[in-house]
SEBA-307345 format. One line per field, with one value per residue: z negated, y, x of N, C-alpha, C in turn; residue number from 1. Coordinates in steps of 0.2 Angstrom, whole numbers. Layout:
<pts>
nz Z_...
ny Y_...
nx X_...
caz Z_...
cay Y_...
cax X_...
cz Z_...
cy Y_...
cx X_...
seq NUM_...
</pts>
This chain:
<pts>
nz -434_-444_-442_-452_-452_-461_-460_-462_-454_-440_-423_-424_-430_-430_-425_-422_-420_-417_-406_-407_-417_-411_-400_-407_-412_-400_-396_-407_-404_-392_-397_-402_-413_-422_-424_-437_-440_-453_-460_-468_-468_-457_-460_-459_-451_-448_-449_-464_-462_-452_-459_-469_-461_-456_-467_-469_-468_-454_-438_-424_-408_-404_-396_-394_-406_-421_-427_-443_-453_-469_-481_-491_-504_-500_-501_-504_-508_-497_-503_-513_-524_-519_-509_-515_-523_-513_-505_-515_-517_-504_-504_-514_-509_-498_-503_-509_-498_-491_-500_-497_-485_-474_-468_-467_-460_-460_-468_-463_-469_-470_-473_-478_-484_-499_-507_-520_-519_-512_-520_-526_-515_-512_-523_-521_-510_-514_-521_-511_-500_-489_-478_-480_-471_-472_-466_-463_-461_-468_-482_-498_-515_-512_-502_-507_-520_-531_-534_-549_-556_-568_-562_-550_-555_-561_-550_-541_-547_-545_-531_-527_-532_-524_-511_-512_-514_-502_-487_-474_-467_-458_-450_-444_-441_-441_-451_-460_-464_-470_-482_-488_-490_-500_-510_-514_-505_-496_-482_-471_-470_-465_-451_-439_-429_-417_-414_-400_-383_-380_-368_-358_-347_-333_-333_-323_-309_-312_-326_-330_-327_-335_-347_-347_-346_-358_-368_-365_-357_-343_-339_-334_-344_-354_-362_-378_-386_-400_-402_-411_-427_-440_-454_-471_-470_-458_-456_-452_-455_-452_-438_-437_-443_-435_-423_-426_-426_-413_-399_-386_-374_-365_-370_-377_-391_-396_-406_-407_-412_-426_-444_-462_-464_-454_-455_-465_-458_-448_-455_-462_-458_-455_-443_-429_-414_-403_-405_-404_-409_-407_-406_-411_-398_-387_-385_-371_-366_-374_-368_-355_-358_-364_-353_-346_-353_-357_-366_-378_-395_-409_-426_-443_-461_-472_-476_-474_-463_-467_-473_-464_-447_-432_-423_-410_-402_-391_-381_-379_-374_-362_-355_-350_-352_-359_-377_-393_-408_-424_-437_-451_-448_-450_-450_-443_-434_-428_-423_-413_-404_-400_-394_-385_-378_-375_-383_-392_-408_-423_-438_-451_-461_-457_-448_-441_-431_-420_-410_-402_-398_-389_-380_-374_-368_-359_-350_-346_-334_-326_-335_-333_-328_-340_-345_-349_-362_-361_-370_-376_-371_-377_-391_-392_-389_-400_-410_-406_-408_-422_-426_-421_-430_-442_-439_-437_-451_-458_-453
ny 446_449_449_451_456_456_466_470_476_486_493_510_503_492_475_458_449_453_451_439_440_449_441_432_439_443_431_428_438_434_423_429_437_453_462_469_477_479_489_496_514_518_516_510_512_525_543_553_564_560_549_556_564_554_549_546_542_533_529_518_511_495_482_473_476_486_496_501_511_512_524_522_518_526_532_530_521_508_492_477_480_492_487_478_487_494_484_480_492_493_481_483_494_488_478_486_491_480_476_485_481_473_457_450_437_431_433_436_432_435_427_436_449_441_426_429_439_434_427_437_440_428_427_437_433_422_428_436_427_425_417_412_413_407_412_404_409_410_401_404_403_398_402_413_412_402_385_379_390_403_413_406_395_401_408_398_391_399_400_387_387_397_391_380_385_392_392_388_384_390_385_384_373_355_352_362_360_348_352_360_350_343_352_349_352_349_339_340_353_360_367_365_376_380_394_405_411_428_438_449_463_461_467_480_481_491_493_480_480_490_485_473_479_487_477_470_458_455_450_440_430_416_417_415_417_424_430_440_441_448_442_436_423_418_413_420_420_408_408_418_412_401_407_412_401_397_393_394_406_411_411_420_426_433_443_448_460_465_470_467_463_468_480_476_466_473_482_473_470_458_452_442_444_439_440_449_462_468_481_479_473_475_465_462_464_455_443_443_443_430_423_425_422_410_401_398_402_395_398_394_395_381_370_380_377_370_379_389_394_396_409_412_401_397_406_404_391_392_400_390_387_380_375_378_372_376_369_359_343_332_337_338_347_349_336_335_346_341_328_331_342_342_349_354_349_355_354_365_367_365_374_371_362_368_374_363_358_368_367_355_358_367_359_349_342_352_352_341_347_350_345_358_363_372_385_396_394_382_386_396_388_380_390_395_384_384_396_393_383_390_399_389_385_395_399
nx 284_298_316_330_346_361_376_393_403_402_403_408_419_432_430_432_423_410_403_398_388_379_375_368_358_351_346_337_328_323_316_305_306_306_319_330_345_355_367_382_387_400_418_430_445_443_445_445_437_429_422_415_407_399_392_378_361_356_348_346_344_351_357_345_339_335_346_350_359_365_370_384_395_411_423_441_456_460_457_455_447_441_434_425_417_411_404_396_388_382_374_366_358_353_345_335_330_324_314_304_299_287_281_293_302_315_331_347_362_379_394_402_397_403_398_393_384_374_365_357_349_343_335_326_320_313_303_297_294_302_314_331_345_361_376_391_406_418_423_419_423_434_443_449_453_464_461_455_458_452_444_440_433_422_416_414_404_393_393_390_377_371_373_365_353_350_340_344_359_373_388_405_413_416_425_423_410_412_418_408_399_406_403_391_380_366_366_357_353_364_371_381_389_400_411_410_414_420_411_415_418_429_446_453_465_475_473_477_490_496_493_501_514_514_513_524_524_525_538_546_550_547_533_527_512_503_488_477_469_480_483_483_480_484_497_509_522_527_528_538_549_550_553_566_573_573_583_583_586_577_564_551_543_527_517_501_490_480_478_479_492_500_507_516_523_529_538_547_560_566_564_567_576_570_557_541_531_514_502_484_472_459_444_442_455_462_457_462_476_477_476_488_499_512_511_498_495_487_485_485_486_492_479_469_461_450_442_439_437_446_441_446_447_438_442_455_455_447_457_465_478_493_491_496_493_493_489_483_487_479_466_449_447_460_462_452_456_467_464_453_457_470_479_494_498_504_512_508_517_530_540_552_549_543_552_556_544_540_550_547_535_539_546_537_525_512_496_483_467_455_438_427_416_400_402_395_381_378_379_369_358_357_355_343_335_336_329_317_313_312_302_291_290_286_273
caz -439_-444_-444_-455_-452_-464_-457_-465_-449_-433_-420_-421_-434_-426_-427_-417_-420_-416_-400_-410_-421_-406_-396_-411_-413_-394_-396_-411_-401_-387_-400_-404_-419_-422_-427_-440_-442_-459_-461_-471_-464_-455_-463_-457_-445_-447_-454_-470_-460_-448_-464_-472_-456_-455_-473_-470_-465_-447_-435_-417_-405_-403_-394_-396_-414_-423_-432_-449_-457_-476_-484_-496_-507_-494_-501_-509_-504_-495_-508_-514_-528_-515_-505_-520_-525_-507_-504_-520_-515_-498_-505_-518_-505_-493_-507_-510_-491_-489_-504_-494_-479_-474_-463_-466_-459_-463_-469_-461_-474_-468_-479_-480_-491_-502_-510_-526_-518_-509_-525_-527_-509_-512_-528_-518_-505_-518_-523_-505_-496_-482_-478_-480_-467_-474_-460_-467_-457_-473_-488_-504_-517_-510_-497_-510_-527_-532_-537_-556_-560_-571_-557_-545_-558_-562_-544_-538_-549_-542_-524_-526_-533_-519_-506_-513_-513_-495_-483_-468_-468_-452_-451_-438_-439_-445_-457_-465_-466_-475_-488_-490_-493_-506_-515_-515_-501_-492_-475_-466_-469_-462_-444_-436_-422_-416_-411_-393_-380_-378_-361_-356_-340_-332_-332_-316_-308_-316_-333_-331_-326_-340_-353_-347_-348_-365_-372_-362_-355_-336_-339_-332_-349_-356_-367_-382_-389_-404_-402_-416_-434_-443_-461_-475_-469_-451_-456_-447_-458_-449_-432_-438_-445_-429_-418_-428_-425_-406_-396_-379_-373_-360_-374_-381_-396_-397_-411_-405_-416_-432_-450_-468_-464_-449_-457_-468_-453_-444_-460_-465_-457_-454_-437_-425_-408_-398_-407_-403_-412_-403_-409_-409_-392_-386_-383_-364_-366_-376_-364_-350_-361_-365_-346_-343_-358_-355_-371_-383_-402_-415_-432_-450_-467_-474_-480_-472_-458_-470_-476_-459_-440_-428_-418_-404_-399_-384_-376_-378_-370_-356_-351_-347_-353_-365_-383_-399_-414_-431_-443_-454_-443_-452_-449_-437_-429_-425_-419_-407_-400_-397_-390_-380_-374_-374_-387_-396_-415_-427_-445_-453_-466_-454_-442_-437_-425_-415_-404_-398_-395_-384_-375_-371_-364_-353_-345_-344_-328_-328_-338_-329_-330_-345_-345_-355_-363_-360_-377_-378_-370_-383_-397_-392_-390_-408_-414_-404_-412_-429_-426_-420_-436_-447_-437_-439_-458_-461_-450
cay 444_453_446_456_454_461_465_475_480_486_498_510_499_486_468_453_444_457_448_433_443_452_436_428_444_443_425_429_443_430_419_433_441_460_462_475_476_483_490_503_519_516_519_506_515_532_548_555_569_556_546_561_566_548_546_548_536_534_523_518_504_492_475_470_477_493_497_506_512_515_527_518_520_526_535_527_517_501_487_473_484_497_483_475_492_496_479_480_497_491_475_486_498_483_475_491_492_474_476_489_478_468_452_447_430_428_437_433_434_433_424_442_449_435_422_432_443_430_425_442_440_422_428_441_428_418_433_439_422_424_412_414_410_409_411_403_410_408_398_407_407_394_405_419_410_396_380_378_397_405_416_401_391_405_410_392_389_404_398_381_388_400_387_375_389_394_388_386_386_389_385_384_367_349_352_367_356_343_356_362_343_341_356_346_355_344_339_341_360_363_367_367_380_383_400_405_416_435_438_456_464_460_472_481_480_496_491_474_481_494_480_469_483_488_471_467_451_454_451_434_426_411_420_411_422_423_435_439_445_447_442_432_416_416_410_423_418_402_410_422_407_397_411_413_394_396_394_396_414_413_410_426_426_439_443_454_460_470_467_469_461_471_485_473_463_478_485_468_470_451_450_440_448_436_441_456_463_473_482_476_474_474_458_461_464_448_438_443_441_423_420_426_419_404_396_402_399_396_397_395_392_374_370_385_375_367_384_394_391_401_411_413_395_396_410_400_385_395_402_384_387_375_378_375_373_376_368_353_338_327_340_336_352_347_330_337_350_336_323_333_348_341_354_352_350_356_354_372_367_363_378_368_358_372_375_357_357_373_364_349_361_370_354_345_344_355_347_340_351_346_347_363_364_379_386_401_391_377_389_399_383_378_396_395_379_386_401_390_380_395_401_384_384_401_400
cax 288_304_322_334_353_365_382_397_407_399_406_415_424_435_428_434_417_404_399_394_382_375_372_363_352_348_342_332_323_320_311_299_307_308_326_333_352_357_375_384_390_407_423_436_449_440_448_441_432_424_418_411_402_394_389_371_357_355_344_347_343_357_357_338_338_335_352_349_365_364_376_386_402_415_430_445_461_458_460_450_443_437_429_420_412_408_400_390_384_378_369_360_354_350_339_330_326_321_309_299_297_282_281_299_303_321_336_353_367_385_398_406_398_403_392_391_378_369_360_352_345_339_330_321_317_308_297_293_292_305_319_338_350_368_381_397_412_424_420_421_429_440_448_452_456_467_457_457_459_446_439_438_428_417_413_412_397_388_393_386_370_369_372_359_346_349_336_348_367_377_395_409_417_415_429_420_404_414_420_402_396_409_400_384_375_362_368_352_352_370_371_388_389_406_412_409_419_417_410_415_420_436_451_455_472_479_473_481_498_497_493_507_519_514_515_531_523_527_545_549_551_542_530_523_508_498_483_471_470_486_481_487_479_486_503_514_529_529_530_544_554_551_557_573_576_573_589_582_585_571_558_550_537_523_512_497_484_480_476_482_499_503_513_521_528_534_543_550_567_568_561_572_576_566_550_539_524_511_495_478_470_451_442_443_462_464_455_467_482_477_477_495_504_514_508_494_496_482_489_482_490_490_472_464_456_444_438_438_439_449_436_449_448_435_445_461_453_445_462_468_486_495_489_499_488_497_485_483_486_474_459_445_449_466_461_448_460_472_461_449_460_478_483_500_497_511_511_510_523_536_542_558_547_541_556_556_537_540_554_543_530_542_548_531_521_506_491_477_461_450_431_426_409_397_402_389_375_377_378_363_353_357_352_336_331_335_324_310_311_310_295_287_289_282_267
cz -439_-446_-446_-455_-456_-461_-460_-459_-442_-430_-422_-425_-430_-429_-421_-416_-419_-411_-403_-413_-415_-402_-400_-412_-406_-394_-401_-408_-395_-390_-403_-410_-418_-427_-430_-442_-448_-460_-465_-466_-463_-458_-461_-450_-443_-451_-459_-467_-456_-453_-467_-467_-456_-461_-474_-467_-458_-444_-428_-414_-403_-402_-397_-403_-415_-429_-437_-453_-464_-479_-490_-499_-501_-495_-506_-504_-503_-499_-509_-519_-524_-511_-509_-521_-519_-505_-509_-519_-509_-500_-509_-514_-500_-497_-508_-503_-490_-493_-501_-488_-479_-468_-462_-465_-462_-464_-468_-466_-472_-474_-481_-479_-494_-505_-516_-525_-515_-514_-526_-521_-509_-518_-525_-513_-508_-519_-516_-500_-489_-483_-477_-476_-469_-469_-463_-462_-461_-479_-494_-510_-515_-506_-501_-516_-527_-536_-544_-560_-563_-566_-552_-549_-559_-556_-540_-540_-546_-534_-523_-527_-527_-512_-506_-512_-506_-491_-477_-469_-461_-453_-445_-436_-443_-451_-462_-468_-471_-482_-491_-493_-499_-512_-517_-511_-497_-485_-470_-465_-467_-455_-442_-429_-421_-413_-403_-390_-380_-371_-359_-349_-339_-331_-325_-315_-312_-323_-335_-331_-332_-347_-353_-349_-355_-370_-370_-360_-347_-335_-337_-337_-350_-363_-371_-387_-394_-404_-406_-422_-437_-451_-465_-474_-462_-451_-452_-449_-454_-442_-432_-439_-439_-424_-420_-427_-417_-403_-389_-378_-369_-364_-378_-385_-396_-402_-409_-409_-422_-438_-456_-468_-459_-451_-461_-464_-450_-449_-463_-464_-456_-448_-432_-418_-403_-400_-407_-406_-409_-407_-407_-402_-392_-384_-375_-363_-368_-371_-358_-352_-362_-358_-343_-347_-355_-360_-376_-390_-406_-421_-438_-455_-468_-478_-478_-467_-461_-473_-470_-452_-436_-422_-411_-400_-392_-379_-374_-373_-363_-352_-348_-347_-359_-372_-389_-405_-420_-436_-446_-449_-444_-451_-443_-432_-425_-420_-412_-402_-396_-392_-384_-375_-373_-378_-391_-403_-419_-434_-448_-459_-463_-447_-438_-431_-419_-409_-399_-395_-389_-378_-371_-366_-358_-348_-343_-338_-331_-330_-333_-332_-335_-345_-351_-356_-362_-368_-379_-377_-375_-389_-397_-392_-397_-412_-412_-408_-419_-430_-426_-426_-441_-445_-439_-446_-461_-458_-452
cy 447_448_451_453_459_460_471_479_480_492_505_507_493_479_463_449_447_454_442_435_445_447_432_433_444_436_425_433_438_425_423_437_448_461_469_473_481_483_496_508_517_519_516_509_522_537_550_560_565_552_550_563_560_546_548_542_538_528_524_511_501_484_471_471_484_493_502_506_515_518_524_521_520_529_531_523_510_496_483_476_489_493_480_481_494_491_479_486_496_486_478_490_493_480_479_492_486_474_480_486_473_463_450_440_427_434_433_436_431_431_430_447_442_432_425_436_440_428_430_442_434_423_432_437_424_422_435_433_421_419_415_410_412_407_410_404_408_406_401_403_404_397_411_417_403_391_379_385_399_408_411_397_395_406_404_390_393_402_392_382_392_396_382_379_392_390_385_388_385_389_384_378_361_349_357_363_351_346_358_355_342_346_354_349_349_344_341_349_364_362_369_370_383_390_400_411_423_435_445_456_463_467_473_480_484_494_485_476_485_490_476_473_485_483_467_459_450_454_445_429_421_413_416_417_420_430_435_443_443_448_437_424_414_414_413_422_412_404_414_417_403_401_412_406_393_397_395_403_416_413_417_424_433_438_449_454_466_467_469_468_464_475_481_469_468_481_479_468_463_448_448_444_446_437_448_457_469_475_479_478_473_467_457_460_457_443_438_441_433_420_420_424_412_399_401_398_401_394_398_392_385_375_374_382_372_372_389_391_397_403_412_407_394_400_407_394_387_398_396_385_382_379_374_377_371_375_361_347_333_330_337_341_351_341_331_341_345_331_325_338_347_346_350_354_350_357_361_372_366_367_375_364_362_373_369_356_362_370_359_352_364_365_349_347_348_350_347_344_347_349_352_363_371_382_391_397_386_380_392_394_381_384_396_390_380_391_398_386_384_397_396_383_389_403_394
cx 295_310_327_341_357_372_387_401_403_403_404_420_426_432_428_428_411_400_395_387_377_371_366_356_348_343_336_326_319_315_305_300_308_314_328_340_353_364_376_387_397_412_430_439_447_444_443_435_427_419_413_405_396_391_382_367_355_351_345_346_350_356_350_337_338_341_350_356_363_370_378_393_407_422_434_450_459_461_454_445_438_432_424_415_408_402_394_385_379_373_364_355_350_344_333_326_322_314_303_296_291_283_289_300_309_326_343_359_374_389_403_400_398_397_389_384_372_363_355_347_340_334_325_317_311_302_293_291_296_311_326_342_357_373_388_403_419_420_423_419_435_446_452_456_459_462_459_458_452_441_436_432_422_413_410_405_392_388_389_379_367_368_366_353_345_344_339_355_370_384_399_412_415_419_426_414_406_415_413_398_399_406_393_379_372_364_363_351_358_370_378_387_395_406_412_413_415_417_409_417_427_440_452_462_477_479_477_488_500_498_499_513_520_515_521_530_525_534_549_551_546_539_525_519_503_494_478_473_477_485_485_486_481_493_508_521_531_531_537_550_555_555_564_577_577_580_589_581_579_564_557_543_534_518_508_491_485_477_480_489_503_509_518_526_532_539_547_558_570_566_567_571_572_558_547_532_521_504_489_475_462_450_443_451_465_463_460_474_483_479_484_500_506_511_504_495_489_485_485_487_488_483_467_459_450_440_436_440_441_444_439_449_445_439_452_460_451_451_466_476_487_494_493_495_492_492_486_482_481_467_456_446_455_465_457_452_465_469_457_452_467_482_489_499_503_509_513_515_530_538_548_556_545_545_556_549_537_544_551_538_533_544_543_528_515_500_486_471_457_443_430_418_407_396_396_382_373_375_371_357_352_354_345_332_331_330_317_308_309_303_290_285_286_276_262
seq 1_2_3_4_5_6_7_8_9_10_11_12_13_14_15_16_17_18_19_20_21_22_23_24_25_26_27_28_29_30_31_32_33_34_35_36_37_38_39_40_41_42_43_44_45_46_47_48_49_50_51_52_53_54_55_56_57_58_59_60_61_62_63_64_65_66_67_68_69_70_71_72_73_74_75_76_77_78_79_80_81_82_83_84_85_86_87_88_89_90_91_92_93_94_95_96_97_98_99_100_101_102_103_104_105_106_107_108_109_110_111_112_113_114_115_116_117_118_119_120_121_122_123_124_125_126_127_128_129_130_131_132_133_134_135_136_137_138_139_140_141_142_143_144_145_146_147_148_149_150_151_152_153_154_155_156_157_158_159_160_161_162_163_164_165_166_167_168_169_170_171_172_173_174_175_176_177_178_179_180_181_182_183_184_185_186_187_188_189_190_191_192_193_194_195_196_197_198_199_200_201_202_203_204_205_206_207_208_209_210_211_212_213_214_215_216_217_218_219_220_221_222_223_224_225_226_227_228_229_230_231_232_233_234_235_236_237_238_239_240_241_242_243_244_245_246_247_248_249_250_251_252_253_254_255_256_257_258_259_260_261_262_263_264_265_266_267_268_269_270_271_272_273_274_275_276_277_278_279_280_281_282_283_284_285_286_287_288_289_290_291_292_293_294_295_296_297_298_299_300_301_302_303_304_305_306_307_308_309_310_311_312_313_314_315_316_317_318_319_320_321_322_323_324_325_326_327_328_329_330_331_332_333_334_335_336_337_338_339_340_341_342_343_344_345_346_347_348_349_350_351_352_353_354_355_356_357_358_359_360_361_362_363_364_365_366_367_368_369_370_371_372_373_374_375_376_377_378_379_380_381_382_383_384_385_386_387_388_389_390_391_392_393_394_395
</pts>
């Protein structure tokens, strides 16, 4: 029996969560499924010449699966319109591919492509008899459109229909599950599987020294670091404002990552002298930087924690350094981080509080070690149970 995984971004394109997908694929293989990965030809981060060269169908073995790249719409300026057309092109070709397959047990649909295209896959599932796993990392259309707007009302109806039609839904947090329940999704088919850590090789001593130098972290200052995606949901304006209010000269703020907002931050002209912005680093490098920061920061805009979950959480916890969580204080995520892992929760609407929180961390005694769960083992156990349930229902 075949398991088909749809994915928009795979190497050589940058993706901070590719290890999550590969681990799920490996677990599917252990449960006896023949895995196919369907992805469009790569474009993100590549030159036009590289895109043109790769705009062909290719096949290769990758992480217990056969990766099949489908040539899709590839040329244009990066924008929502470009992305919409590209995703539509990919889904159309993916559907045509799936129709030709036999013995398909399930199709794994990520929340990106958005829910709009999930309906087409679910319609095909009813004809062919396979199951649909909808993996919700971001809840659409809530995370894109303002509630009450015309586009939100239109797309939310389709979202609810797609969610109710899926056979199994996985999501990352209890807050996200609560949002799905409010849309009328049956609780029994929602599986909360939090993100797990990237388990790559350690950096050698030379690599560590070069990284510390390039990020200006081996400098004797009290370094407060945000490491991750720099997008419109990560509330970078909060950190900039808080840095401008910091009066302790020994405190340095660092934003390390890449994303749509990076160029805008670099060109803003309003960065305080104690804040430094660095380019995106690899997962191995991020893992090391979390371990040498004085404080690690997890940050989201108000309300976003109910629609998405920070994938960097396990690595921050495993670094065993103080963590400042800038999310809605009344969220289940905030309460868990505070109660289980002694994190400092800060309201994302009030940057004026952050300097005093940092001062209290500087003067506090080191925290007692807290028990850490085996993030990956627990997640793979949950995925294994899900795949066994699918096998049981189709045989």
